[in-house]
All heavy atoms as an XYZ file, in Angstrom:
920
protein
N     -40.189    -41.589     28.442
C     -39.673    -42.529     29.417
C     -40.795    -43.480     29.819
O     -41.919    -43.063     30.056
C     -39.210    -41.813     30.685
C     -38.285    -40.653     30.485
S     -36.659    -41.232     30.064
C     -36.019    -39.742     29.388
N     -40.468    -44.759     29.877
C     -41.467    -45.737     30.238
C     -40.776    -46.910     30.929
O     -39.668    -47.298     30.561
C     -42.199    -46.255     28.966
C     -43.360    -47.145     29.286
C     -44.504    -46.643     29.899
C     -43.320    -48.492     28.967
C     -45.577    -47.453     30.190
C     -44.387    -49.322     29.249
C     -45.526    -48.801     29.866
O     -46.573    -49.609     30.151
N     -41.392    -47.457     31.956
C     -40.779    -48.522     32.743
C     -41.432    -49.874     32.513
O     -41.186    -50.807     33.256
C     -40.845    -48.146     34.226
C     -39.810    -48.893     35.050
O     -38.806    -49.310     34.503
O     -40.039    -49.063     36.251
N     -42.274    -49.995     31.504
C     -42.895    -51.253     31.102
C     -43.630    -51.945     32.256
O     -43.617    -53.153     32.391
C     -41.834    -52.196     30.482
C     -41.224    -51.583     29.259
C     -40.011    -50.899     29.352
C     -41.889    -51.629     28.050
C     -39.468    -50.295     28.213
C     -41.330    -51.043     26.911
C     -40.122    -50.377     27.014
O     -39.595    -49.764     25.895
N     -44.225    -51.135     33.123
C     -45.082    -51.630     34.220
C     -44.364    -52.607     35.159
O     -44.982    -53.462     35.767
C     -46.363    -52.279     33.673
C     -47.219    -51.265     32.910
O     -47.265    -50.081     33.339
O     -47.798    -51.643     31.891
N     -43.040    -52.466     35.281
C     -42.324    -53.323     36.217
C     -42.669    -52.916     37.626
O     -42.924    -51.753     37.924
C     -40.834    -53.250     35.970
C     -40.431    -53.926     34.659
C     -38.951    -53.960     34.484
N     -38.483    -52.628     34.139
C     -37.226    -52.325     33.932
N     -36.305    -53.221     34.042
N     -36.870    -51.090     33.616
N     -42.650    -53.884     38.523
C     -43.026    -53.647     39.907
C     -41.813    -53.738     40.828
O     -40.867    -54.469     40.549
C     -44.090    -54.656     40.357
C     -45.365    -54.705     39.522
C     -46.278    -55.801     40.044
C     -46.072    -53.364     39.523
N     -41.899    -53.026     41.939
C     -40.918    -53.097     43.005
C     -41.700    -53.277     44.293
O     -42.522    -52.429     44.648
C     -40.072    -51.825     43.038
O     -39.149    -51.880     44.090
N     -41.521    -54.392     44.968
C     -42.301    -54.732     46.156
C     -43.811    -54.712     45.885
O     -44.618    -54.254     46.681
C     -41.976    -53.767     47.323
C     -40.546    -53.890     47.794
O     -40.018    -55.021     47.794
O     -39.958    -52.859     48.139
N     -44.182    -55.186     44.682
C     -45.593    -55.284     44.310
C     -46.246    -54.004     43.865
O     -47.436    -53.956     43.569
N     -45.467    -52.893     43.811
C     -46.015    -51.594     43.406
C     -45.253    -51.100     42.163
O     -44.103    -51.421     41.985
C     -45.823    -50.573     44.532
C     -46.517    -50.955     45.824
C     -46.201    -49.955     46.924
C     -46.777    -50.427     48.254
N     -46.326    -49.624     49.348
N     -45.947    -50.294     41.344
C     -45.252    -49.727     40.183
C     -44.024    -48.952     40.625
O     -44.063    -48.217     41.639
C     -46.298    -48.809     39.546
C     -47.614    -49.369     40.011
C     -47.349    -49.906     41.388
N     -42.928    -49.113     39.878
C     -41.691    -48.415     40.227
C     -41.843    -46.918     39.964
O     -42.498    -46.502     39.029
C     -40.530    -48.956     39.416
C     -40.253    -50.382     39.784
C     -39.152    -51.082     39.035
N     -38.426    -50.359     38.019
C     -37.198    -50.680     37.655
N     -36.593    -51.672     38.222
N     -36.600    -50.017     36.707
N     -41.192    -46.114     40.788
C     -41.202    -44.688     40.601
C     -40.353    -44.322     39.375
O     -39.240    -44.832     39.226
C     -40.649    -43.982     41.839
C     -40.604    -42.471     41.714
C     -40.026    -41.807     42.960
O     -39.628    -42.468     43.906
N     -39.963    -40.496     42.951
N     -40.884    -43.486     38.527
C     -40.114    -43.017     37.377
C     -39.407    -41.727     37.781
O     -39.980    -40.875     38.458
C     -41.041    -42.741     36.190
C     -41.721    -43.966     35.601
C     -42.629    -43.545     34.441
C     -40.727    -44.981     35.143
N     -38.180    -41.599     37.365
C     -37.392    -40.419     37.676
C     -37.215    -39.624     36.380
O     -36.125    -39.525     35.818
C     -36.032    -40.839     38.266
C     -36.180    -41.556     39.566
N     -36.256    -42.937     39.655
C     -36.274    -41.099     40.827
C     -36.377    -43.287     40.915
N     -36.393    -42.197     41.659
N     -38.311    -39.054     35.918
C     -38.331    -38.353     34.640
C     -37.353    -37.186     34.631
O     -36.552    -37.034     33.705
C     -39.756    -37.870     34.300
C     -40.745    -39.047     34.251
C     -39.763    -37.068     32.999
C     -40.475    -40.050     33.170
N     -37.409    -36.321     35.624
C     -36.540    -35.154     35.681
C     -35.062    -35.547     35.662
O     -34.259    -35.012     34.911
C     -36.851    -34.312     36.932
C     -36.027    -33.061     37.066
C     -36.655    -31.915     36.309
N     -35.767    -31.496     35.232
C     -36.152    -31.113     34.034
N     -37.389    -31.078     33.690
N     -35.304    -30.746     33.134
N     -34.695    -36.543     36.477
C     -33.304    -36.987     36.524
C     -32.886    -37.604     35.192
O     -31.743    -37.433     34.734
C     -33.089    -37.984     37.649
C     -33.274    -37.406     39.044
C     -34.702    -37.497     39.566
O     -35.657    -37.586     38.816
N     -34.849    -37.469     40.878
N     -33.800    -38.315     34.560
C     -33.497    -38.897     33.250
C     -33.230    -37.807     32.224
O     -32.302    -37.899     31.422
C     -34.647    -39.795     32.780
O     -34.847    -40.862     33.656
N     -34.081    -36.809     32.238
C     -33.926    -35.710     31.263
C     -32.625    -34.946     31.507
O     -32.007    -34.439     30.550
C     -35.120    -34.776     31.350
C     -36.384    -35.439     30.803
S     -37.913    -34.491     31.061
C     -37.558    -33.006     30.151
N     -32.171    -34.893     32.752
C     -30.929    -34.181     33.057
C     -29.701    -34.838     32.455
O     -28.671    -34.173     32.256
C     -30.732    -34.079     34.589
C     -31.709    -33.095     35.234
O     -32.296    -32.285     34.480
O     -31.870    -33.159     36.458
N     -29.751    -36.146     32.168
C     -28.578    -36.838     31.676
C     -28.699    -37.301     30.220
O     -27.820    -37.966     29.711
C     -28.235    -38.064     32.566
C     -27.877    -37.598     33.964
C     -29.356    -39.070     32.608
N     -29.783    -36.928     29.564
C     -29.978    -37.309     28.169
C     -29.725    -36.072     27.305
O     -30.223    -34.997     27.581
C     -31.413    -37.828     27.932
C     -31.619    -39.137     28.701
C     -31.673    -38.022     26.443
C     -33.065    -39.637     28.655
N     -28.933    -36.253     26.235
C     -28.665    -35.192     25.300
C     -29.623    -35.315     24.115
O     -29.613    -36.325     23.423
C     -27.212    -35.260     24.791
O     -26.331    -35.194     25.916
C     -26.899    -34.132     23.830
N     -30.441    -34.271     23.946
C     -31.389    -34.265     22.817
C     -31.225    -32.937     22.116
O     -31.286    -31.891     22.762
C     -32.837    -34.430     23.311
C     -33.801    -34.320     22.153
C     -33.001    -35.751     24.010
N     -31.012    -32.892     20.842
C     -30.846    -34.075     20.009
C     -29.493    -34.732     20.294
O     -28.564    -34.098     20.773
C     -30.913    -33.528     18.581
C     -30.454    -32.103     18.718
C     -30.900    -31.655     20.095
N     -29.395    -36.021     19.995
C     -28.159    -36.766     20.208
C     -27.076    -36.271     19.260
O     -27.362    -35.612     18.243
C     -28.427    -38.256     19.948
N     -25.827    -36.562     19.615
C     -24.728    -36.199     18.718
C     -24.905    -36.923     17.386
O     -25.484    -38.010     17.328
C     -23.396    -36.642     19.326
C     -22.973    -35.850     20.553
C     -21.536    -36.101     20.920
C     -21.352    -37.412     21.646
N     -19.981    -37.656     22.078
N     -24.430    -36.333     16.306
C     -24.521    -37.010     14.996
C     -23.793    -38.351     15.025
O     -22.829    -38.533     15.769
C     -23.814    -36.061     14.051
C     -23.764    -34.737     14.734
C     -23.775    -35.030     16.201
N     -24.275    -39.285     14.258
C     -23.685    -40.639     14.205
C     -22.200    -40.522     13.895
O     -21.392    -41.256     14.485
C     -24.431    -41.515     13.179
C     -23.690    -42.820     12.942
C     -25.846    -41.769     13.613
N     -21.829    -39.654     13.007
C     -20.407    -39.500     12.624
C     -19.542    -39.184     13.826
O     -18.359    -39.526     13.870
C     -20.215    -38.401     11.573
C     -21.004    -38.580     10.311
C     -22.455    -38.098     10.443
O     -22.732    -37.105     11.161
O     -23.330    -38.736      9.847
N     -20.097    -38.504     14.837
C     -19.336    -38.139     16.021
C     -19.451    -39.176     17.148
O     -18.810    -39.053     18.173
C     -19.836    -36.793     16.600
C     -19.620    -35.660     15.623
O     -18.761    -35.780     14.717
O     -20.322    -34.636     15.755
N     -20.263    -40.208     16.934
C     -20.534    -41.169     17.999
C     -20.020    -42.569     17.699
O     -19.697    -43.314     18.600
C     -22.048    -41.246     18.255
O     -22.553    -39.989     18.582
N     -19.976    -42.958     16.439
C     -19.621    -44.315     16.065
C     -18.138    -44.401     15.764
O     -17.584    -43.584     15.034
C     -20.443    -44.775     14.815
C     -20.003    -46.153     14.372
C     -21.919    -44.762     15.159
N     -17.504    -45.408     16.351
C     -16.079    -45.649     16.098
C     -15.971    -46.872     15.210
O     -16.484    -47.944     15.542
C     -15.318    -45.896     17.425
C     -15.459    -44.668     18.321
C     -13.868    -46.227     17.151
C     -14.946    -44.903     19.734
N     -15.313    -46.747     14.064
C     -15.144    -47.868     13.145
C     -13.772    -48.501     13.399
O     -12.757    -47.844     13.282
C     -15.250    -47.397     11.700
C     -16.598    -46.823     11.383
N     -17.676    -47.618     11.084
C     -17.045    -45.542     11.348
C     -18.731    -46.855     10.878
N     -18.375    -45.605     11.024
N     -13.794    -49.785     13.745
C     -12.545    -50.494     14.024
C     -12.515    -51.827     13.258
O     -11.902    -52.786     13.683
C     -12.333    -50.733     15.526
C     -12.068    -49.444     16.257
C     -13.498    -51.488     16.120
N     -13.153    -51.873     12.089
C     -13.180    -53.113     11.300
C     -11.794    -53.608     10.973
O     -11.550    -54.793     10.901
C     -13.978    -52.917     10.007
C     -15.444    -52.684     10.288
O     -15.939    -53.050     11.357
N     -16.157    -52.105      9.338
N     -10.888    -52.709     10.726
C      -9.516    -53.087     10.380
C      -8.574    -52.982     11.555
O      -7.381    -52.778     11.377
C      -9.024    -52.204      9.223
C      -9.851    -52.361      7.967
O     -10.366    -53.480      7.762
O      -9.993    -51.378      7.219
N      -9.105    -53.111     12.765
C      -8.254    -52.982     13.942
C      -7.269    -54.141     13.997
O      -7.478    -55.214     13.438
C      -9.100    -52.938     15.230
O      -9.808    -54.150     15.404
N      -6.165    -53.897     14.656
C      -5.099    -54.894     14.782
C      -5.604    -56.159     15.428
O      -6.450    -56.129     16.319
C      -3.949    -54.301     15.584
N      -5.107    -57.279     14.956
C      -5.473    -58.561     15.543
C      -4.631    -58.808     16.792
O      -3.507    -58.351     16.902
C      -5.242    -59.678     14.518
N      -5.247    -59.494     17.725
C      -4.579    -60.017     18.913
C      -4.072    -58.962     19.892
O      -3.107    -59.181     20.595
C      -3.447    -60.972     18.515
C      -3.976    -62.121     17.687
O      -5.103    -62.585     17.869
N      -3.176    -62.590     16.737
N      -4.755    -57.807     19.907
C      -4.442    -56.798     20.917
C      -5.714    -56.042     21.285
O      -6.639    -55.931     20.473
C      -3.350    -55.842     20.456
C      -3.712    -54.984     19.279
C      -2.565    -54.113     18.822
O      -1.503    -54.640     18.443
O      -2.736    -52.873     18.858
N      -5.756    -55.537     22.504
C      -6.898    -54.756     22.943
C      -6.851    -53.395     22.253
O      -5.862    -52.683     22.356
C      -6.916    -54.544     24.454
C      -7.256    -55.758     25.299
C      -7.096    -55.413     26.798
C      -8.654    -56.239     25.037
N      -7.927    -53.052     21.541
C      -8.032    -51.763     20.867
C      -9.101    -50.953     21.589
O     -10.256    -51.383     21.657
C      -8.405    -51.952     19.371
C      -8.620    -50.609     18.695
C      -7.317    -52.756     18.674
N      -8.723    -49.806     22.140
C      -9.663    -48.999     22.885
C     -10.702    -48.389     21.978
O     -10.400    -47.768     20.983
C      -8.937    -47.885     23.640
C      -9.829    -47.191     24.652
C      -9.026    -46.164     25.469
C      -8.063    -46.923     26.361
N      -7.285    -46.046     27.219
N     -11.995    -48.611     22.358
C     -13.098    -48.022     21.617
C     -13.518    -46.694     22.229
O     -13.820    -45.740     21.524
C     -14.310    -48.969     21.611
C     -14.109    -50.306     20.927
C     -15.387    -51.150     21.049
C     -13.755    -50.112     19.455
N     -13.566    -46.673     23.555
C     -14.015    -45.474     24.247
C     -13.492    -45.479     25.678
O     -13.295    -46.551     26.266
C     -15.567    -45.334     24.216
C     -15.989    -43.945     24.673
C     -16.206    -46.431     25.031
C     -17.442    -43.633     24.372
N     -13.295    -44.286     26.208
C     -12.867    -44.151     27.604
C     -13.460    -42.868     28.162
O     -13.528    -41.854     27.466
C     -11.346    -44.083     27.693
C     -10.851    -43.856     29.090
C      -9.327    -43.825     29.174
O      -8.622    -44.196     28.241
N      -8.802    -43.359     30.290
N     -13.947    -42.944     29.380
C     -14.412    -41.769     30.089
C     -14.016    -41.949     31.548
O     -13.332    -42.923     31.892
C     -15.915    -41.554     29.932
S     -16.932    -42.807     30.764
N     -14.440    -41.063     32.401
C     -14.050    -41.161     33.808
C     -14.674    -42.361     34.515
O     -14.225    -42.750     35.591
C     -14.392    -39.876     34.562
C     -15.882    -39.637     34.734
C     -16.185    -38.297     35.367
O     -15.648    -37.285     34.960
N     -17.026    -38.297     36.376
N     -15.688    -42.998     33.902
C     -16.398    -44.091     34.559
C     -16.013    -45.471     34.029
O     -16.141    -46.449     34.753
C     -17.891    -43.903     34.404
C     -18.387    -42.590     34.970
C     -18.807    -41.584     34.115
C     -18.376    -42.359     36.332
C     -19.249    -40.368     34.627
C     -18.797    -41.154     36.856
C     -19.224    -40.147     35.984
O     -19.637    -38.948     36.502
N     -15.613    -45.590     32.776
C     -15.355    -46.907     32.206
C     -14.465    -46.805     30.955
O     -14.256    -45.721     30.418
C     -16.667    -47.621     31.828
C     -17.512    -46.858     30.832
C     -17.293    -46.979     29.469
C     -18.526    -46.006     31.268
C     -18.060    -46.272     28.566
C     -19.306    -45.296     30.371
C     -19.063    -45.431     29.019
O     -19.820    -44.743     28.117
N     -13.958    -47.962     30.547
C     -13.238    -48.109     29.285
C     -13.787    -49.331     28.561
O     -14.139    -50.316     29.194
C     -11.731    -48.374     29.525
C     -11.001    -47.287     30.256
C      -9.554    -47.687     30.477
O      -8.777    -47.707     29.520
N      -9.208    -48.016     31.707
N     -13.854    -49.239     27.234
C     -14.347    -50.371     26.440
C     -13.313    -50.644     25.333
O     -12.827    -49.721     24.691
C     -15.720    -50.076     25.818
C     -16.209    -51.253     24.974
C     -16.745    -49.770     26.918
N     -13.006    -51.913     25.125
C     -12.032    -52.353     24.158
C     -12.632    -53.384     23.212
O     -13.590    -54.048     23.555
C     -10.820    -53.024     24.832
C     -10.139    -52.180     25.863
C     -10.557    -52.226     27.184
C      -9.046    -51.405     25.523
C      -9.914    -51.476     28.164
C      -8.398    -50.646     26.484
C      -8.848    -50.677     27.812
N     -12.008    -53.541     22.051
C     -12.337    -54.625     21.144
C     -11.070    -55.518     21.030
O      -9.962    -54.999     20.981
C     -12.742    -54.109     19.773
C     -13.171    -55.217     18.824
C     -13.703    -54.659     17.524
C     -14.173    -55.803     16.637
N     -14.625    -55.307     15.335
N     -11.306    -56.825     20.982
C     -10.211    -57.763     20.786
C     -10.572    -58.683     19.642
O     -11.575    -59.402     19.717
C      -9.983    -58.585     22.073
C      -8.980    -59.725     21.994
C      -7.588    -59.204     21.643
C      -8.974    -60.507     23.305
N      -9.814    -58.617     18.565
C      -9.961    -59.541     17.436
C      -8.916    -60.643     17.599
O      -7.732    -60.372     17.447
C      -9.736    -58.823     16.095
C     -10.898    -57.977     15.699
O     -12.040    -58.275     15.987
N     -10.602    -56.869     15.020
N      -9.370    -61.828     17.922
C      -8.444    -62.962     18.088
C      -8.338    -63.682     16.746
O      -9.334    -64.114     16.181
C      -8.932    -63.915     19.190
C      -8.002    -65.118     19.292
C      -9.051    -63.211     20.518
N      -7.135    -63.782     16.253
C      -6.820    -64.504     15.022
C      -5.651    -65.421     15.348
O      -4.499    -64.979     15.385
C      -6.435    -63.567     13.884
C      -7.489    -62.541     13.528
C      -8.700    -63.204     12.919
C      -9.740    -62.132     12.546
N     -11.043    -62.707     12.285
N      -5.933    -66.640     15.660
C      -4.877    -67.569     16.054
C      -4.694    -67.574     17.561
O      -5.459    -68.218     18.284
N      -3.716    -66.809     18.061
C      -3.475    -66.754     19.490
C      -3.152    -65.331     19.937
O      -2.393    -64.625     19.269
C      -2.320    -67.687     19.883
C      -2.048    -67.704     21.377
C      -0.988    -68.715     21.752
O      -1.227    -69.930     21.588
O       0.079    -68.275     22.231
N      -3.715    -64.947     21.056
C      -3.456    -63.629     21.639
C      -3.176    -63.808     23.120
O      -3.891    -64.536     23.811
C      -4.650    -62.704     21.436
N      -2.130    -63.157     23.611
C      -1.852    -63.122     25.038
C      -2.128    -61.724     25.531
O      -1.528    -60.772     25.054
C      -0.394    -63.527     25.319
C      -0.117    -64.980     25.011
C       1.278    -65.411     25.452
O       1.934    -64.650     26.211
O       1.700    -66.495     25.056
N      -3.026    -61.597     26.492
C      -3.446    -60.302     26.994
C      -3.155    -60.248     28.488
O      -3.649    -61.089     29.255
C      -4.956    -60.056     26.750
C      -5.295    -60.164     25.262
C      -5.399    -58.703     27.332
C      -4.597    -59.157     24.368
N      -2.359    -59.267     28.895
C      -2.071    -59.069     30.333
C      -3.275    -58.393     30.965
O      -3.727    -57.350     30.500
C      -0.817    -58.220     30.499
N      -3.803    -58.976     32.019
C      -4.961    -58.423     32.701
C      -4.425    -57.477     33.789
O      -4.171    -57.883     34.909
C      -5.785    -59.561     33.316
C      -7.259    -59.265     33.573
C      -7.573    -58.015     34.373
O      -7.055    -56.939     34.089
N      -8.421    -58.135     35.359
N      -4.271    -56.211     33.423
C      -3.723    -55.174     34.316
C      -4.797    -54.237     34.878
O      -4.472    -53.174     35.379
C      -2.686    -54.322     33.557
C      -1.504    -55.148     33.084
O      -1.143    -56.126     33.760
O      -0.973    -54.822     32.006
N      -6.053    -54.609     34.779
C      -7.164    -53.770     35.155
C      -7.811    -54.301     36.431
O      -7.572    -55.431     36.836
C      -8.197    -53.711     34.006
C      -7.608    -53.216     32.723
C      -7.101    -54.101     31.784
C      -7.515    -51.855     32.470
C      -6.540    -53.646     30.593
C      -6.949    -51.403     31.284
C      -6.462    -52.291     30.371
O      -5.888    -51.830     29.202
N      -8.704    -53.494     37.061
C      -9.411    -53.985     38.268
C     -10.215    -55.247     37.938
O     -10.411    -56.113     38.793
C     -10.325    -52.844     38.644
C      -9.689    -51.623     38.061
C      -9.006    -52.073     36.799
N     -10.697    -55.358     36.704
C     -11.388    -56.540     36.163
C     -11.572    -56.274     34.680
O     -11.444    -55.140     34.231
C     -12.764    -56.758     36.819
C     -13.690    -55.593     36.664
C     -14.469    -55.450     35.519
C     -13.786    -54.633     37.653
C     -15.298    -54.354     35.352
C     -14.621    -53.533     37.503
C     -15.382    -53.398     36.347
N     -11.825    -57.317     33.922
C     -12.234    -57.177     32.535
C     -13.483    -58.020     32.343
O     -13.456    -59.245     32.591
C     -11.151    -57.665     31.552
C      -9.999    -56.708     31.258
C      -8.938    -57.401     30.407
C     -10.504    -55.456     30.544
N     -14.585    -57.401     31.941
C     -15.795    -58.139     31.576
C     -15.655    -58.412     30.086
O     -15.532    -57.498     29.291
C     -17.068    -57.329     31.863
C     -17.161    -57.043     33.361
C     -18.300    -58.065     31.349
C     -18.289    -56.112     33.734
N     -15.652    -59.687     29.724
C     -15.434    -60.106     28.351
C     -16.713    -60.675     27.736
O     -17.421    -61.443     28.401
C     -14.343    -61.189     28.294
C     -13.043    -60.834     28.984
S     -12.086    -59.524     28.167
C     -11.771    -60.241     26.586
N     -17.003    -60.279     26.501
C     -18.157    -60.783     25.768
C     -17.700    -61.228     24.389
O     -17.067    -60.456     23.667
C     -19.226    -59.701     25.613
O     -19.699    -59.286     26.871
N     -18.022    -62.465     24.027
C     -17.700    -62.961     22.683
C     -18.866    -62.547     21.770
O     -20.001    -62.967     21.992
C     -17.535    -64.495     22.670
C     -17.155    -64.974     21.280
C     -16.484    -64.931     23.692
N     -18.561    -61.692     20.795
C     -19.632    -61.194     19.917
C     -19.644    -61.872     18.554
O     -20.630    -61.784     17.838
C     -19.570    -59.658     19.761
C     -19.830    -58.980     21.115
C     -18.243    -59.187     19.198
N     -18.568    -62.551     18.199
C     -18.512    -63.330     16.939
C     -17.474    -64.432     17.121
O     -16.474    -64.275     17.793
C     -18.077    -62.447     15.742
C     -19.126    -61.494     15.243
C     -20.354    -62.161     14.655
O     -20.263    -63.318     14.173
O     -21.420    -61.538     14.691
N     -17.752    -65.571     16.465
C     -16.772    -66.645     16.393
C     -16.719    -67.516     17.630
O     -17.607    -67.519     18.481
N     -15.594    -68.256     17.736
C     -15.375    -69.153     18.842
C     -13.893    -69.400     19.064
O     -13.078    -69.070     18.179
C     -16.093    -70.485     18.615
O     -15.539    -71.127     17.480
N     -13.573    -69.983     20.178
C     -12.193    -70.298     20.501
C     -12.077    -70.764     21.928
O     -13.028    -71.332     22.490
N     -10.923    -70.479     22.525
C     -10.705    -70.847     23.923
C     -10.055    -69.690     24.667
O      -9.401    -68.833     24.074
C      -9.783    -72.078     24.087
O      -8.494    -71.745     23.622
C     -10.327    -73.295     23.336
N     -10.260    -69.687     25.982
C      -9.595    -68.746     26.869
C      -8.922    -69.592     27.937
O      -9.600    -70.269     28.709
C     -10.557    -67.744     27.522
C      -9.812    -66.798     28.465
C     -11.313    -66.973     26.458
N      -7.607    -69.623     27.915
C      -6.827    -70.496     28.812
C      -7.371    -71.921     28.805
O      -7.565    -72.575     29.839
C      -6.806    -69.918     30.225
C      -5.917    -68.688     30.308
O      -4.981    -68.575     29.491
O      -6.148    -67.851     31.183
N      -7.664    -72.404     27.590
C      -8.110    -73.770     27.419
C      -9.592    -74.031     27.584
O     -10.089    -75.102     27.270
N     -10.345    -73.032     28.061
C     -11.790    -73.189     28.253
C     -12.517    -72.723     26.989
O     -12.297    -71.615     26.517
C     -12.269    -72.358     29.448
C     -11.689    -72.798     30.766
C     -12.084    -74.211     31.113
O     -13.257    -74.576     31.063
N     -11.085    -75.020     31.437
N     -13.365    -73.578     26.424
C     -14.068    -73.181     25.201
C     -15.055    -72.042     25.428
O     -15.740    -72.004     26.446
C     -14.794    -74.468     24.770
C     -14.837    -75.343     25.958
C     -13.726    -74.919     26.886
N     -15.091    -71.127     24.460
C     -16.051    -70.028     24.456
C     -16.545    -69.848     23.022
O     -15.866    -70.205     22.080
C     -15.457    -68.702     24.982
C     -15.082    -68.796     26.457
C     -14.234    -68.276     24.173
N     -17.743    -69.288     22.911
C     -18.288    -69.016     21.566
C     -19.185    -67.785     21.668
O     -19.447    -67.255     22.749
C     -19.072    -70.211     21.045
C     -20.280    -70.585     21.867
C     -20.972    -71.812     21.313
C     -22.165    -72.173     22.185
N     -22.880    -73.340     21.672
N     -19.665    -67.339     20.507
C     -20.540    -66.164     20.424
C     -21.638    -66.273     21.470
O     -22.294    -67.320     21.616
C     -21.142    -66.087     19.022
C     -22.055    -64.875     18.834
C     -22.573    -64.826     17.412
C     -23.512    -63.632     17.235
N     -23.939    -63.507     15.846
N     -21.812    -65.207     22.245
C     -22.838    -65.179     23.292
C     -22.283    -65.430     24.681
O     -22.980    -65.201     25.654
N     -21.033    -65.889     24.780
C     -20.421    -66.147     26.099
C     -19.961    -64.840     26.731
O     -19.495    -63.930     26.046
C     -19.231    -67.099     25.956
N     -20.113    -64.765     28.036
C     -19.673    -63.602     28.828
C     -18.946    -64.138     30.059
O     -19.403    -65.107     30.670
C     -20.861    -62.763     29.278
C     -21.767    -62.358     28.166
N     -21.520    -61.293     27.359
C     -22.921    -62.913     27.719
C     -22.482    -61.190     26.459
N     -23.347    -62.163     26.661
N     -17.841    -63.509     30.419
C     -17.085    -63.938     31.601
C     -16.264    -62.770     32.132
O     -16.096    -61.755     31.452
C     -16.214    -65.153     31.291
C     -15.219    -64.926     30.162
C     -13.945    -64.492     30.431
C     -15.604    -65.146     28.855
C     -13.029    -64.310     29.409
C     -14.719    -64.941     27.804
C     -13.415    -64.531     28.088
N     -15.713    -62.938     33.333
C     -14.912    -61.903     33.979
C     -13.498    -62.415     34.190
O     -13.315    -63.530     34.681
C     -15.529    -61.479     35.327
C     -16.907    -60.882     35.103
C     -14.597    -60.503     36.056
C     -17.651    -60.576     36.383
N     -12.513    -61.602     33.825
C     -11.141    -61.839     34.199
C     -10.875    -60.922     35.410
O     -10.827    -59.713     35.265
C     -10.174    -61.523     33.064
C     -10.268    -62.377     31.807
C      -9.285    -61.891     30.743
C      -9.987    -63.834     32.149
N     -10.772    -61.492     36.600
C     -10.643    -60.666     37.813
C      -9.260    -60.038     37.977
O      -8.307    -60.431     37.285
C     -10.928    -61.670     38.947
C     -10.486    -62.972     38.385
C     -10.793    -62.921     36.909
N      -9.169    -59.092     38.877
C      -7.901    -58.459     39.217
C      -6.890    -59.519     39.617
O      -7.242    -60.494     40.285
C      -8.114    -57.475     40.372
O      -6.891    -56.914     40.761
N      -5.663    -59.360     39.203
C      -4.611    -60.304     39.557
C      -4.619    -61.580     38.740
O      -3.844    -62.495     39.020
N      -5.440    -61.660     37.703
C      -5.545    -62.883     36.894
C      -4.227    -63.204     36.208
O      -3.882    -64.356     36.011
C      -6.651    -62.725     35.868
C      -6.929    -64.003     35.097
C      -7.799    -64.946     35.608
C      -6.307    -64.262     33.874
C      -8.065    -66.120     34.920
C      -6.559    -65.413     33.192
C      -7.442    -66.356     33.701
O      -7.692    -67.522     33.022
N      -3.493    -62.185     35.823
C      -2.264    -62.422     35.072
C      -2.522    -62.336     33.593
O      -3.398    -61.598     33.135
N      -1.794    -63.136     32.825
C      -1.930    -63.125     31.374
C      -2.906    -64.194     30.934
O      -2.805    -65.347     31.331
C      -0.570    -63.369     30.695
O       0.321    -62.313     31.087
C      -0.691    -63.366     29.198
N      -3.891    -63.786     30.123
C      -4.874    -64.724     29.575
C      -4.475    -65.056     28.141
O      -4.081    -64.162     27.375
C      -6.264    -64.122     29.606
N      -4.591    -66.332     27.773
C      -4.267    -66.764     26.419
C      -5.570    -67.088     25.690
O      -6.324    -67.969     26.105
C      -3.317    -67.993     26.436
C      -3.045    -68.458     25.018
C      -2.036    -67.654     27.162
N      -5.826    -66.360     24.614
C      -7.004    -66.525     23.781
C      -6.574    -67.226     22.497
O      -5.586    -66.813     21.883
C      -7.622    -65.170     23.427
C      -8.072    -64.377     24.603
C      -7.179    -63.639     25.376
C      -9.408    -64.358     24.970
C      -7.598    -62.891     26.456
C      -9.857    -63.617     26.049
C      -8.934    -62.895     26.809
N      -7.314    -68.240     22.076
C      -7.015    -68.898     20.808
C      -8.302    -69.036     20.002
O      -9.387    -69.100     20.573
C      -6.405    -70.316     21.015
O      -7.330    -71.129     21.717
C      -5.106    -70.245     21.769
N      -8.155    -69.076     18.695
C      -9.309    -69.243     17.837
C      -9.490    -68.098     16.853
O      -8.528    -67.398     16.537
N     -10.714    -67.953     16.440
C     -11.089    -66.882     15.498
C     -12.351    -66.258     16.053
O     -13.451    -66.798     15.876
C     -11.329    -67.464     14.106
C     -11.600    -66.393     13.049
O     -11.444    -65.201     13.354
O     -11.966    -66.776     11.917
N     -12.208    -65.146     16.783
C     -13.363    -64.558     17.436
C     -13.142    -63.057     17.659
O     -12.020    -62.580     17.699
C     -13.668    -65.252     18.765
C     -12.548    -65.317     19.738
S     -12.986    -66.365     21.151
C     -11.382    -66.630     21.879
N     -14.279    -62.367     17.790
C     -14.266    -60.948     18.132
C     -14.875    -60.820     19.522
O     -15.883    -61.447     19.829
C     -15.128    -60.144     17.166
C     -14.565    -60.098     15.764
C     -15.454    -59.297     14.818
O     -16.236    -58.462     15.299
O     -15.358    -59.543     13.613
N     -14.227    -60.000     20.360
C     -14.671    -59.836     21.740
C     -14.751    -58.355     22.096
O     -14.010    -57.545     21.537
C     -13.707    -60.553     22.670
C     -13.464    -62.005     22.290
S     -12.358    -62.812     23.436
C     -13.536    -63.211     24.701
N     -15.605    -58.050     23.060
C     -15.660    -56.722     23.658
C     -15.267    -56.877     25.105
O     -15.744    -57.793     25.795
C     -17.082    -56.099     23.543
C     -17.488    -55.925     22.074
C     -17.158    -54.796     24.304
C     -16.642    -54.917     21.291
N     -14.385    -56.005     25.585
C     -13.958    -56.043     26.977
C     -14.226    -54.667     27.601
O     -14.048    -53.648     26.964
C     -12.452    -56.359     27.060
N     -14.671    -54.683     28.860
C     -14.926    -53.422     29.535
C     -14.403    -53.474     30.964
O     -14.309    -54.544     31.568
C     -16.422    -53.064     29.512
O     -17.188    -54.076     30.078
N     -14.076    -52.316     31.473
C     -13.562    -52.167     32.834
C     -13.819    -50.740     33.338
O     -14.282    -49.914     32.585
C     -12.056    -52.512     32.892
O     -11.626    -52.592     34.252
C     -11.216    -51.494     32.144
N     -13.499    -50.516     34.574
C     -13.619    -49.159     35.128
C     -12.307    -48.426     34.971
O     -11.278    -49.001     34.720
C     -14.042    -49.182     36.603
C     -15.453    -49.688     36.746
C     -13.099    -49.982     37.461
């Protein structure tokens, strides 16, 4: 564990080694048990990658047009490949934005891959 000499109020930050060790699994699970392959996932729908009691993560492959109902407390969206629009606003690889609670249906157009997360 290392904190790269970052400071808090001008002093080195306290490292919580014991607490870190309590939540790290060593050795880690095998890659086969950890990696989810969704290369052939359906286009234009949220495909769940992982879910636990704290969060959910989805992948969205936009091919043409996708309408996604925002039924979550929020959706944090990240464009990881390609470009397009979200309700007419241009987005491209590297863009991040939030669809807040009560947003309604978002219309995605273009050719892009996105990751969405929520609680």
